[in-house]
Biopython code that builds the backbone (N, CA, C, O; Angstrom):
import numpy as np
from Bio.PDB.StructureBuilder import StructureBuilder

atoms = [
    (1, "MET", "N", (15.807, -3.138, -62.695)),
    (1, "MET", "CA", (16.737, -2.919, -62.005)),
    (1, "MET", "C", (16.862, -3.205, -60.955)),
    (1, "MET", "O", (16.651, -2.463, -59.995)),
    (2, "ALA", "N", (17.148, -4.085, -60.924)),
    (2, "ALA", "CA", (17.383, -5.771, -59.876)),
    (2, "ALA", "C", (18.884, -4.977, -59.267)),
    (2, "ALA", "O", (19.747, -4.419, -59.946)),
    (3, "GLY", "N", (18.836, -5.153, -57.783)),
    (3, "GLY", "CA", (19.998, -4.758, -57.027)),
    (3, "GLY", "C", (20.355, -3.361, -56.676)),
    (3, "GLY", "O", (21.416, -2.858, -56.308)),
    (4, "HIS", "N", (18.796, -2.718, -56.962)),
    (4, "HIS", "CA", (18.907, -1.367, -56.646)),
    (4, "HIS", "C", (17.446, -0.908, -56.368)),
    (4, "HIS", "O", (16.703, -0.213, -57.060)),
    (5, "GLU", "N", (17.182, -1.695, -54.752)),
    (5, "GLU", "CA", (16.044, -1.757, -54.724)),
    (5, "GLU", "C", (15.940, -0.821, -52.977)),
    (5, "GLU", "O", (16.727, -1.444, -52.265)),
    (6, "ARG", "N", (15.679, -0.343, -52.628)),
    (6, "ARG", "CA", (15.110, 0.578, -51.784)),
    (6, "ARG", "C", (14.385, -0.627, -50.593)),
    (6, "ARG", "O", (13.345, -1.150, -50.994)),
    (7, "ARG", "N", (14.932, -1.104, -49.065)),
    (7, "ARG", "CA", (14.387, -1.352, -48.828)),
    (7, "ARG", "C", (13.627, -0.669, -47.938)),
    (7, "ARG", "O", (14.337, 0.119, -47.314)),
    (8, "ILE", "N", (12.256, -0.623, -47.543)),
    (8, "ILE", "CA", (11.516, 0.357, -46.776)),
    (8, "ILE", "C", (11.074, -0.470, -45.531)),
    (8, "ILE", "O", (10.601, -1.560, -45.850)),
    (9, "GLY", "N", (11.113, -0.214, -44.139)),
    (9, "GLY", "CA", (10.535, -0.702, -42.728)),
    (9, "GLY", "C", (9.920, 0.401, -42.880)),
    (9, "GLY", "O", (10.180, 1.589, -43.071)),
    (10, "ILE", "N", (8.144, -0.960, -42.619)),
    (10, "ILE", "CA", (7.431, 0.399, -41.720)),
    (10, "ILE", "C", (7.094, -0.758, -39.983)),
    (10, "ILE", "O", (6.498, -1.827, -39.844)),
    (11, "ILE", "N", (7.780, 0.103, -39.030)),
    (11, "ILE", "CA", (7.387, 0.192, -37.352)),
    (11, "ILE", "C", (5.534, -0.730, -37.524)),
    (11, "ILE", "O", (4.665, -0.422, -38.339)),
    (12, "ALA", "N", (5.480, -1.512, -36.779)),
    (12, "ALA", "CA", (3.954, -1.686, -36.612)),
    (12, "ALA", "C", (4.197, -2.122, -35.240)),
    (12, "ALA", "O", (4.636, -3.205, -34.851)),
    (13, "LEU", "N", (3.627, -0.495, -34.182)),
    (13, "LEU", "CA", (3.560, -1.393, -32.569)),
    (13, "LEU", "C", (2.149, -1.189, -32.274)),
    (13, "LEU", "O", (1.212, -0.535, -32.731)),
    (14, "PRO", "N", (2.455, -2.306, -30.984)),
    (14, "PRO", "CA", (0.649, -2.996, -31.007)),
    (14, "PRO", "C", (-0.452, -1.406, -30.908)),
    (14, "PRO", "O", (-0.158, -0.337, -30.372)),
    (15, "GLY", "N", (-1.353, -1.671, -31.418)),
    (15, "GLY", "CA", (-2.348, -0.787, -30.828)),
    (15, "GLY", "C", (-2.404, 0.494, -33.276)),
    (15, "GLY", "O", (-3.121, 1.431, -33.626)),
    (16, "VAL", "N", (-1.314, -0.271, -34.065)),
    (16, "VAL", "CA", (-1.198, 0.688, -34.727)),
    (16, "VAL", "C", (-2.652, 0.770, -35.644)),
    (16, "VAL", "O", (-3.594, -0.007, -35.795)),
    (17, "GLN", "N", (-2.258, 2.378, -36.266)),
    (17, "GLN", "CA", (-3.804, 2.798, -37.131)),
    (17, "GLN", "C", (-3.683, 1.899, -38.220)),
    (17, "GLN", "O", (-2.506, 1.869, -38.580)),
    (18, "MET", "N", (-4.444, 1.118, -38.929)),
    (18, "MET", "CA", (-3.969, 0.212, -40.182)),
    (18, "MET", "C", (-4.195, 1.231, -41.147)),
    (18, "MET", "O", (-3.605, 0.465, -41.909)),
    (19, "LEU", "N", (-4.515, 2.356, -41.964)),
    (19, "LEU", "CA", (-3.826, 3.082, -42.700)),
    (19, "LEU", "C", (-2.672, 3.849, -42.335)),
    (19, "LEU", "O", (-2.299, 4.685, -43.158)),
    (20, "ASP", "N", (-1.985, 3.720, -41.181)),
    (20, "ASP", "CA", (-0.858, 4.319, -41.491)),
    (20, "ASP", "C", (-0.032, 2.728, -41.274)),
    (20, "ASP", "O", (0.604, 2.493, -40.246)),
    (21, "VAL", "N", (-0.128, 2.000, -42.092)),
    (21, "VAL", "CA", (0.202, 1.134, -42.216)),
    (21, "VAL", "C", (0.567, 0.519, -44.060)),
    (21, "VAL", "O", (1.509, 0.209, -44.789)),
    (22, "ALA", "N", (-1.602, 0.701, -44.060)),
    (22, "ALA", "CA", (-1.515, 0.110, -44.825)),
    (22, "ALA", "C", (-0.922, 1.602, -46.352)),
    (22, "ALA", "O", (-0.876, 1.429, -47.570)),
    (23, "GLY", "N", (-0.660, 2.608, -45.718)),
    (23, "GLY", "CA", (-1.650, 4.052, -46.477)),
    (23, "GLY", "C", (-0.010, 3.963, -47.247)),
    (23, "GLY", "O", (0.019, 3.945, -48.477)),
    (24, "PRO", "N", (1.157, 3.917, -46.555)),
    (24, "PRO", "CA", (2.290, 4.050, -47.084)),
    (24, "PRO", "C", (2.819, 2.564, -47.653)),
    (24, "PRO", "O", (4.025, 2.713, -47.848)),
    (25, "LEU", "N", (2.437, 1.210, -47.998)),
    (25, "LEU", "CA", (2.056, 0.095, -47.794)),
    (25, "LEU", "C", (1.983, 0.395, -49.351)),
    (25, "LEU", "O", (3.022, 0.395, -50.012)),
    (26, "ASP", "N", (0.505, 0.700, -50.048)),
    (26, "ASP", "CA", (0.892, 0.855, -50.883)),
    (26, "ASP", "C", (0.923, 2.360, -52.066)),
    (26, "ASP", "O", (0.717, 2.326, -53.279)),
    (27, "VAL", "N", (1.099, 3.017, -51.603)),
    (27, "VAL", "CA", (1.961, 4.516, -52.423)),
    (27, "VAL", "C", (3.414, 3.534, -52.727)),
    (27, "VAL", "O", (3.952, 3.819, -53.797)),
    (28, "PHE", "N", (4.095, 2.432, -51.923)),
    (28, "PHE", "CA", (5.375, 2.315, -52.570)),
    (28, "PHE", "C", (4.707, 0.965, -53.352)),
    (28, "PHE", "O", (5.212, 0.425, -54.336)),
    (29, "ALA", "N", (3.905, 0.700, -52.925)),
    (29, "ALA", "CA", (4.003, -0.726, -54.217)),
    (29, "ALA", "C", (3.136, 0.551, -55.258)),
    (29, "ALA", "O", (2.502, 0.113, -56.218)),
    (30, "GLU", "N", (3.142, 1.260, -55.147)),
    (30, "GLU", "CA", (2.204, 1.453, -56.949)),
    (30, "GLU", "C", (2.747, 2.543, -57.701)),
    (30, "GLU", "O", (2.408, 3.030, -58.780)),
    (31, "ALA", "N", (4.081, 2.944, -56.531)),
    (31, "ALA", "CA", (4.943, 3.423, -56.934)),
    (31, "ALA", "C", (6.134, 1.954, -58.084)),
    (31, "ALA", "O", (6.986, 2.108, -58.959)),
    (32, "ASN", "N", (5.674, 0.995, -57.573)),
    (32, "ASN", "CA", (6.864, 0.335, -58.612)),
    (32, "ASN", "C", (6.432, 0.331, -59.505)),
    (32, "ASN", "O", (7.026, 0.564, -60.558)),
    (33, "THR", "N", (4.476, -0.111, -59.318)),
    (33, "THR", "CA", (4.133, -0.745, -60.518)),
    (33, "THR", "C", (3.828, 1.041, -61.897)),
    (33, "THR", "O", (3.518, 0.669, -63.028)),
    (34, "GLN", "N", (3.868, 1.718, -61.826)),
    (34, "GLN", "CA", (4.451, 2.716, -62.206)),
    (34, "GLN", "C", (5.641, 2.466, -63.115)),
    (34, "GLN", "O", (5.959, 2.149, -64.261)),
    (35, "SER", "N", (6.091, 2.784, -61.969)),
    (35, "SER", "CA", (8.173, 2.406, -62.947)),
    (35, "SER", "C", (8.268, 1.456, -63.766)),
    (35, "SER", "O", (9.153, 1.407, -64.621)),
    (36, "GLY", "N", (6.818, 0.040, -63.517)),
    (36, "GLY", "CA", (7.426, -0.861, -63.847)),
    (36, "GLY", "C", (8.005, -2.147, -63.195)),
    (36, "GLY", "O", (7.473, -3.217, -63.490)),
    (37, "SER", "N", (9.234, -2.125, -62.182)),
    (37, "SER", "CA", (10.332, -2.602, -61.882)),
    (37, "SER", "C", (9.394, -2.888, -60.000)),
    (37, "SER", "O", (8.315, -2.722, -59.431)),
    (38, "ASP", "N", (10.754, -3.387, -59.784)),
    (38, "ASP", "CA", (10.742, -3.232, -58.027)),
    (38, "ASP", "C", (11.728, -2.276, -56.979)),
    (38, "ASP", "O", (12.332, -2.429, -55.917)),
    (39, "GLU", "N", (11.488, -1.207, -57.973)),
    (39, "GLU", "CA", (12.464, -0.362, -56.632)),
    (39, "GLU", "C", (12.655, -0.060, -55.653)),
    (39, "GLU", "O", (13.568, 0.682, -55.290)),
    (40, "TYR", "N", (11.440, -0.812, -54.673)),
    (40, "TYR", "CA", (11.212, -0.829, -53.450)),
    (40, "TYR", "C", (10.929, -2.308, -52.968)),
    (40, "TYR", "O", (10.167, -2.962, -53.681)),
    (41, "THR", "N", (11.408, -2.859, -51.941)),
    (41, "THR", "CA", (10.857, -3.988, -50.681)),
    (41, "THR", "C", (10.270, -3.402, -49.695)),
    (41, "THR", "O", (10.676, -2.391, -49.121)),
    (42, "LEU", "N", (9.334, -3.987, -49.470)),
    (42, "LEU", "CA", (8.271, -3.825, -48.333)),
    (42, "LEU", "C", (8.391, -4.487, -46.898)),
    (42, "LEU", "O", (8.165, -5.693, -46.790)),
    (43, "HIS", "N", (8.726, -3.761, -45.844)),
    (43, "HIS", "CA", (8.497, -4.724, -44.620)),
    (43, "HIS", "C", (7.604, -3.960, -44.692)),
    (43, "HIS", "O", (7.265, -3.015, -45.403)),
    (44, "VAL", "N", (6.996, -4.889, -43.232)),
    (44, "VAL", "CA", (6.583, -4.416, -41.814)),
    (44, "VAL", "C", (7.461, -4.937, -40.786)),
    (44, "VAL", "O", (8.126, -5.967, -40.895)),
    (45, "ILE", "N", (7.412, -3.882, -39.412)),
    (45, "ILE", "CA", (8.973, -5.014, -38.877)),
    (45, "ILE", "C", (8.106, -4.404, -37.369)),
    (45, "ILE", "O", (7.607, -3.292, -37.200)),
    (46, "GLY", "N", (8.158, -5.602, -36.392)),
    (46, "GLY", "CA", (7.477, -5.081, -35.150)),
    (46, "GLY", "C", (8.256, -5.817, -34.272)),
    (46, "GLY", "O", (9.073, -6.669, -34.622)),
    (47, "LEU", "N", (7.946, -5.412, -32.858)),
    (47, "LEU", "CA", (8.672, -5.545, -31.052)),
    (47, "LEU", "C", (8.866, -7.424, -31.306)),
    (47, "LEU", "O", (10.007, -7.886, -31.334)),
    (48, "SER", "N", (7.904, -8.152, -31.437)),
    (48, "SER", "CA", (8.159, -9.006, -32.059)),
    (48, "SER", "C", (8.016, -10.117, -32.538)),
    (48, "SER", "O", (7.777, -9.787, -33.699)),
    (49, "GLU", "N", (7.957, -11.791, -32.530)),
    (49, "GLU", "CA", (7.757, -12.084, -33.711)),
    (49, "GLU", "C", (5.908, -12.017, -33.441)),
    (49, "GLU", "O", (5.340, -12.058, -34.532)),
    (50, "GLN", "N", (4.994, -11.932, -32.342)),
    (50, "GLN", "CA", (3.747, -12.113, -33.011)),
    (50, "GLN", "C", (2.969, -10.801, -32.503)),
    (50, "GLN", "O", (3.001, -9.775, -31.823)),
    (51, "PRO", "N", (1.709, -12.262, -34.013)),
    (51, "PRO", "CA", (1.630, -10.941, -34.155)),
    (51, "PRO", "C", (0.848, -9.649, -33.962)),
    (51, "PRO", "O", (-0.048, -9.815, -33.134)),
    (52, "ILE", "N", (0.896, -8.447, -34.447)),
    (52, "ILE", "CA", (0.229, -7.194, -34.241)),
    (52, "ILE", "C", (-0.714, -7.274, -34.313)),
    (52, "ILE", "O", (-1.341, -7.591, -35.324)),
    (53, "ARG", "N", (-1.461, -6.811, -32.442)),
    (53, "ARG", "CA", (-2.934, -6.400, -32.944)),
    (53, "ARG", "C", (-3.242, -4.647, -33.538)),
    (53, "ARG", "O", (-2.834, -3.925, -32.629)),
    (54, "SER", "N", (-3.557, -4.148, -34.197)),
    (54, "SER", "CA", (-4.273, -2.796, -34.738)),
    (54, "SER", "C", (-5.123, -2.353, -34.663)),
    (54, "SER", "O", (-6.079, -2.997, -35.094)),
    (55, "SER", "N", (-5.456, -0.710, -33.971)),
    (55, "SER", "CA", (-6.503, -0.752, -33.270)),
    (55, "SER", "C", (-7.819, -0.817, -33.678)),
    (55, "SER", "O", (-8.629, -0.319, -32.896)),
    (56, "SER", "N", (-8.171, -1.216, -34.520)),
    (56, "SER", "CA", (-9.030, -1.884, -35.330)),
    (56, "SER", "C", (-9.467, -2.906, -34.673)),
    (56, "SER", "O", (-10.554, -2.870, -34.095)),
    (57, "GLY", "N", (-8.651, -4.002, -34.671)),
    (57, "GLY", "CA", (-8.208, -5.386, -33.738)),
    (57, "GLY", "C", (-7.342, -6.601, -35.174)),
    (57, "GLY", "O", (-6.714, -7.653, -35.051)),
    (58, "ILE", "N", (-7.802, -5.634, -36.630)),
    (58, "ILE", "CA", (-7.158, -6.250, -37.074)),
    (58, "ILE", "C", (-5.947, -6.618, -36.373)),
    (58, "ILE", "O", (-5.420, -6.205, -35.340)),
    (59, "ARG", "N", (-5.553, -7.811, -37.509)),
    (59, "ARG", "CA", (-3.559, -8.513, -37.379)),
    (59, "ARG", "C", (-2.847, -7.812, -38.361)),
    (59, "ARG", "O", (-3.185, -7.185, -39.364)),
    (60, "ILE", "N", (-1.516, -8.138, -37.696)),
    (60, "ILE", "CA", (-0.453, -7.906, -38.762)),
    (60, "ILE", "C", (0.656, -8.591, -38.627)),
    (60, "ILE", "O", (1.211, -8.375, -37.550)),
    (61, "LEU", "N", (1.311, -9.509, -39.477)),
    (61, "LEU", "CA", (2.362, -10.364, -39.471)),
    (61, "LEU", "C", (3.730, -9.312, -39.634)),
    (61, "LEU", "O", (3.985, -8.525, -40.545)),
    (62, "PRO", "N", (4.421, -9.596, -38.499)),
    (62, "PRO", "CA", (5.218, -8.575, -39.072)),
    (62, "PRO", "C", (6.495, -8.844, -39.740)),
    (62, "PRO", "O", (7.132, -8.899, -38.688)),
    (63, "ASP", "N", (7.675, -9.126, -40.930)),
    (63, "ASP", "CA", (7.957, -8.982, -40.935)),
    (63, "ASP", "C", (9.391, -9.988, -40.978)),
    (63, "ASP", "O", (9.751, -11.047, -41.493)),
    (64, "TYR", "N", (10.012, -8.770, -39.959)),
    (64, "TYR", "CA", (11.439, -8.603, -39.607)),
    (64, "TYR", "C", (11.176, -8.117, -37.759)),
    (64, "TYR", "O", (10.321, -7.257, -37.546)),
    (65, "VAL", "N", (11.780, -8.588, -36.813)),
    (65, "VAL", "CA", (11.554, -7.892, -35.238)),
    (65, "VAL", "C", (13.109, -7.450, -35.436)),
    (65, "VAL", "O", (14.126, -7.947, -35.921)),
    (66, "ILE", "N", (12.689, -6.116, -34.725)),
    (66, "ILE", "CA", (13.410, -5.289, -34.196)),
    (66, "ILE", "C", (14.825, -5.982, -33.860)),
    (66, "ILE", "O", (14.795, -6.916, -33.059)),
    (67, "SER", "N", (16.310, -5.516, -34.521)),
    (67, "SER", "CA", (16.832, -6.384, -34.055)),
    (67, "SER", "C", (18.635, -5.865, -34.736)),
    (67, "SER", "O", (18.841, -5.843, -35.950)),
    (68, "CYS", "N", (19.850, -5.464, -33.606)),
    (68, "CYS", "CA", (20.752, -4.119, -34.289)),
    (68, "CYS", "C", (21.433, -5.752, -35.740)),
    (68, "CYS", "O", (21.974, -5.652, -36.842)),
    (69, "GLU", "N", (21.147, -6.583, -35.186)),
    (69, "GLU", "CA", (21.692, -7.390, -36.221)),
    (69, "GLU", "C", (20.680, -7.625, -37.442)),
    (69, "GLU", "O", (20.566, -8.763, -37.897)),
    (70, "MET", "N", (20.329, -7.117, -37.697)),
    (70, "MET", "CA", (18.812, -6.894, -39.087)),
    (70, "MET", "C", (19.852, -6.638, -40.581)),
    (70, "MET", "O", (21.057, -6.419, -40.711)),
    (71, "ALA", "N", (18.814, -6.779, -41.479)),
    (71, "ALA", "CA", (19.637, -6.102, -42.260)),
    (71, "ALA", "C", (19.421, -4.379, -41.669)),
    (71, "ALA", "O", (18.987, -3.930, -40.608)),
    (72, "ARG", "N", (19.982, -3.693, -42.988)),
    (72, "ARG", "CA", (19.837, -1.305, -42.726)),
    (72, "ARG", "C", (18.609, -1.552, -44.141)),
    (72, "ARG", "O", (18.633, -2.266, -45.144)),
    (73, "PHE", "N", (17.852, -0.803, -43.720)),
    (73, "PHE", "CA", (16.359, -0.486, -44.325)),
    (73, "PHE", "C", (17.168, 1.470, -45.151)),
    (73, "PHE", "O", (17.788, 2.347, -44.550)),
    (74, "HIS", "N", (16.745, 1.403, -46.611)),
    (74, "HIS", "CA", (17.267, 2.736, -46.661)),
    (74, "HIS", "C", (15.961, 4.165, -46.046)),
    (74, "HIS", "O", (16.019, 5.357, -46.348)),
    (75, "THR", "N", (15.108, 3.611, -45.320)),
    (75, "THR", "CA", (14.147, 4.712, -45.693)),
    (75, "THR", "C", (13.693, 3.419, -43.789)),
    (75, "THR", "O", (14.005, 2.229, -43.821)),
    (76, "VAL", "N", (13.023, 4.017, -42.523)),
    (76, "VAL", "CA", (12.201, 3.382, -42.085)),
    (76, "VAL", "C", (11.449, 4.315, -41.072)),
    (76, "VAL", "O", (12.025, 5.087, -40.305)),
    (77, "LEU", "N", (9.641, 4.095, -41.192)),
    (77, "LEU", "CA", (8.559, 4.797, -40.591)),
    (77, "LEU", "C", (7.987, 4.363, -39.535)),
    (77, "LEU", "O", (7.719, 3.164, -39.608)),
    (78, "VAL", "N", (7.666, 4.913, -38.490)),
    (78, "VAL", "CA", (6.988, 4.658, -37.622)),
    (78, "VAL", "C", (5.244, 5.443, -37.780)),
    (78, "VAL", "O", (4.884, 6.605, -37.969)),
    (79, "ALA", "N", (4.497, 4.148, -37.592)),
    (79, "ALA", "CA", (3.180, 3.781, -38.271)),
    (79, "ALA", "C", (2.430, 4.446, -36.883)),
    (79, "ALA", "O", (2.434, 4.009, -35.732)),
    (80, "GLY", "N", (1.708, 5.822, -37.511)),
    (80, "GLY", "CA", (1.001, 5.872, -35.639)),
    (80, "GLY", "C", (0.386, 4.374, -35.278)),
    (80, "GLY", "O", (0.371, 3.288, -35.856)),
    (81, "ALA", "N", (-0.302, 5.085, -33.539)),
    (81, "ALA", "CA", (-0.724, 4.495, -33.327)),
    (81, "ALA", "C", (-2.158, 6.134, -31.991)),
    (81, "ALA", "O", (-1.805, 7.288, -31.749)),
    (82, "PRO", "N", (-3.029, 5.721, -31.697)),
    (82, "PRO", "CA", (-3.549, 6.596, -31.239)),
    (82, "PRO", "C", (-3.369, 6.725, -30.012)),
    (82, "PRO", "O", (-3.832, 7.700, -29.420)),
    (83, "HIS", "N", (-2.705, 5.827, -29.423)),
    (83, "HIS", "CA", (-2.582, 5.562, -27.877)),
    (83, "HIS", "C", (-0.724, 6.101, -27.492)),
    (83, "HIS", "O", (-0.282, 6.382, -26.378)),
    (84, "LEU", "N", (-0.119, 6.102, -28.542)),
    (84, "LEU", "CA", (1.221, 6.350, -28.514)),
    (84, "LEU", "C", (1.967, 7.287, -27.352)),
    (84, "LEU", "O", (2.798, 7.254, -26.445)),
    (85, "LYS", "N", (0.585, 8.560, -28.418)),
    (85, "LYS", "CA", (1.042, 10.307, -27.006)),
    (85, "LYS", "C", (1.030, 9.637, -26.339)),
    (85, "LYS", "O", (2.163, 9.777, -25.877)),
    (86, "ASN", "N", (0.318, 8.391, -25.467)),
    (86, "ASN", "CA", (-0.186, 8.987, -23.718)),
    (86, "ASN", "C", (0.845, 7.866, -22.862)),
    (86, "ASN", "O", (0.885, 7.633, -21.653)),
    (87, "GLU", "N", (1.789, 7.179, -24.183)),
    (87, "GLU", "CA", (2.997, 6.715, -23.471)),
    (87, "GLU", "C", (3.885, 6.470, -23.501)),
    (87, "GLU", "O", (3.783, 5.565, -24.329)),
    (88, "PRO", "N", (5.383, 6.516, -23.142)),
    (88, "PRO", "CA", (6.926, 6.682, -22.984)),
    (88, "PRO", "C", (7.012, 5.948, -24.025)),
    (88, "PRO", "O", (6.342, 4.950, -24.294)),
    (89, "PRO", "N", (8.036, 6.552, -24.764)),
    (89, "PRO", "CA", (8.871, 5.354, -25.277)),
    (89, "PRO", "C", (9.441, 3.838, -25.803)),
    (89, "PRO", "O", (10.310, 3.017, -25.512)),
    (90, "ASN", "N", (9.012, 3.919, -26.184)),
    (90, "ASN", "CA", (9.578, 2.177, -26.425)),
    (90, "ASN", "C", (11.267, 1.616, -26.039)),
    (90, "ASN", "O", (12.113, 1.122, -26.784)),
    (91, "PRO", "N", (11.299, 1.854, -24.932)),
    (91, "PRO", "CA", (13.281, 1.150, -25.138)),
    (91, "PRO", "C", (13.903, 0.552, -25.952)),
    (91, "PRO", "O", (15.113, 0.704, -26.123)),
    (92, "GLU", "N", (13.204, -0.203, -26.569)),
    (92, "GLU", "CA", (13.616, -1.421, -27.584)),
    (92, "GLU", "C", (13.623, -0.797, -28.844)),
    (92, "GLU", "O", (14.261, -1.106, -29.850)),
    (93, "LEU", "N", (13.009, -0.087, -28.700)),
    (93, "LEU", "CA", (12.780, 1.052, -30.315)),
    (93, "LEU", "C", (13.731, 1.965, -30.581)),
    (93, "LEU", "O", (14.346, 2.269, -31.603)),
    (94, "LEU", "N", (13.737, 2.420, -29.242)),
    (94, "LEU", "CA", (15.125, 3.849, -29.257)),
    (94, "LEU", "C", (15.707, 2.843, -29.218)),
    (94, "LEU", "O", (15.404, 2.188, -30.215)),
    (95, "GLU", "N", (16.669, 2.133, -28.366)),
    (95, "GLU", "CA", (17.837, 1.528, -29.182)),
    (95, "GLU", "C", (17.452, 1.290, -30.368)),
    (95, "GLU", "O", (16.850, 2.321, -30.668)),
    (96, "TRP", "N", (17.390, 0.335, -31.579)),
    (96, "TRP", "CA", (17.283, -0.294, -32.807)),
    (96, "TRP", "C", (17.179, 0.771, -33.373)),
    (96, "TRP", "O", (16.710, 0.436, -34.461)),
    (97, "LEU", "N", (17.319, 2.079, -33.390)),
    (97, "LEU", "CA", (17.172, 3.569, -33.670)),
    (97, "LEU", "C", (18.341, 3.746, -34.289)),
    (97, "LEU", "O", (18.745, 3.914, -35.440)),
    (98, "ARG", "N", (19.089, 3.600, -32.422)),
    (98, "ARG", "CA", (20.118, 4.118, -32.893)),
    (98, "ARG", "C", (21.558, 3.549, -34.017)),
    (98, "ARG", "O", (22.553, 4.024, -34.564)),
    (99, "CYS", "N", (20.655, 1.920, -33.838)),
    (99, "CYS", "CA", (21.863, 0.752, -34.375)),
    (99, "CYS", "C", (22.407, 1.907, -35.834)),
    (99, "CYS", "O", (23.302, 1.553, -36.601)),
]
sb = StructureBuilder()
sb.init_structure("model")
sb.init_model(0)
sb.init_chain("A")
sb.init_seg("    ")
for serial, (resi, resn, name, xyz) in enumerate(atoms, 1):
    if name == "N":
        sb.init_residue(resn, " ", resi, " ")
    sb.init_atom(name, np.array(xyz, "f"), 0.0, 1.0, " ", f" {name:<3s}", serial, name[0])
structure = sb.get_structure()
């Protein structure tokens, strides 16, 4: 079903928990496998082009950096991070989510 892909974005903030990025990516990738077509295109979104250091120390390279000019997504997930509850919301991220 080319041309009907649904763009899925997963926002990964510094200190992100790898499971909260890898788990959803694997679910959508498996849905593509089971359907026999690329129903979903998967993208990791960061606050900058720099590698995102996860809570375990593993680094993730973002596919996109938040920007109101970037392409729209059908679904956006915000991956969890153990420390996020102790930090104020990121103003750039909030603005991007409003775009």
